[in-house]
C-alpha positions in Angstrom: 0.0 0.0 0.0 2.9 2.3 0.8 4.3 1.9 -2.7 0.9 2.5 -4.4 0.4 5.6 -2.3 3.8 6.9 -3.1 3.4 6.3 -6.8 0.0 8.1 -7.0 1.2 10.9 -4.7 4.1 11.8 -7.0 1.8 11.8 -10.0 -0.8 13.8 -8.1 1.7 16.5 -7.1 2.8 17.0 -10.7 -0.8 17.1 -12.0 -2.0 19.4 -9.3 0.8 21.8 -9.9 0.1 21.8 -13.6 -3.6 22.5 -12.8 -2.6 25.5 -10.6 -0.4 26.9 -13.3 -3.1 26.6 -16.0 -5.6 28.3 -13.7 -3.2 31.1 -13.2 -2.5 31.5 -16.9 -6.3 31.6 -17.6 -6.9 34.2 -14.8 -4.0 36.3 -16.2 -5.4 36.1 -19.7 -8.9 37.2 -18.5 -7.5 40.0 -16.4 -5.3 41.4 -19.2 -8.2 41.2 -21.7 -10.6 43.0 -19.3 -8.0 45.7 -18.5 -7.4 46.3 -22.2 -11.0 45.7 -23.5 -11.2 49.1 -25.2 -8.0 48.4 -27.1 -9.1 44.9 -27.9 -12.4 46.2 -29.3 -10.8 49.1 -31.1 -8.4 46.9 -33.1 -11.0 44.2 -33.7 -9.2 41.5 -31.7 -12.2 40.1 -29.9 -12.3 36.9 -31.8 -8.6 36.3 -31.4 -8.8 36.8 -27.6 -11.8 34.5 -27.5 -9.8 31.8 -29.3 -7.0 32.3 -26.8 -9.4 32.0 -23.9 -11.0 28.8 -25.3 -7.6 27.2 -25.9 -6.4 28.1 -22.4 -9.7 26.9 -20.8 -9.4 23.6 -22.7 -5.8 23.2 -21.3 -7.1 23.9 -17.8 -10.0 21.4 -18.3 -7.5 18.7 -19.5 -5.3 19.3 -16.5 -8.2 19.1 -14.1 -9.4 15.9 -15.7 -5.9 14.4 -15.3 -6.1 15.2 -11.5 -9.5 13.6 -11.3 -8.3 10.4 -13.1 -5.3 10.1 -10.7 -7.6 10.6 -7.7 -10.0 8.0 -9.0 -7.2 5.5 -9.7 -5.8 6.0 -6.2 -9.2 5.7 -4.6 -9.8 2.5 -6.4 -6.4 1.1 -5.5 -6.9 1.9 -1.9 -10.2 0.2 -1.8 -9.2 -2.9 -3.8 -5.8 -3.7 -2.3 -6.9 -4.4 1.2 -9.7 -6.6 -0.1 -7.2 -8.7 -2.1 -4.9 -9.1 1.0 -7.7 -10.2 3.3 -9.0 -12.9 1.0 
């Protein structure tokens, strides 16, 4: 169980950090766009900024799903392993 926990913990740390980074990038993109909304509109860059937002949001979604998959695998392993030992 210790090895399984260590394996998933190391994977979780990396994935959780990536999720935090992506969330920060997305928040920065939104903040920069809102602060410069007049310039964005004046130069007709709304669609380009929207495409950037969608791409960044998709990267954040992918990172979040990676964390959820790791947590699901860990949860399953921690439930199944003791059952295998006791039988």
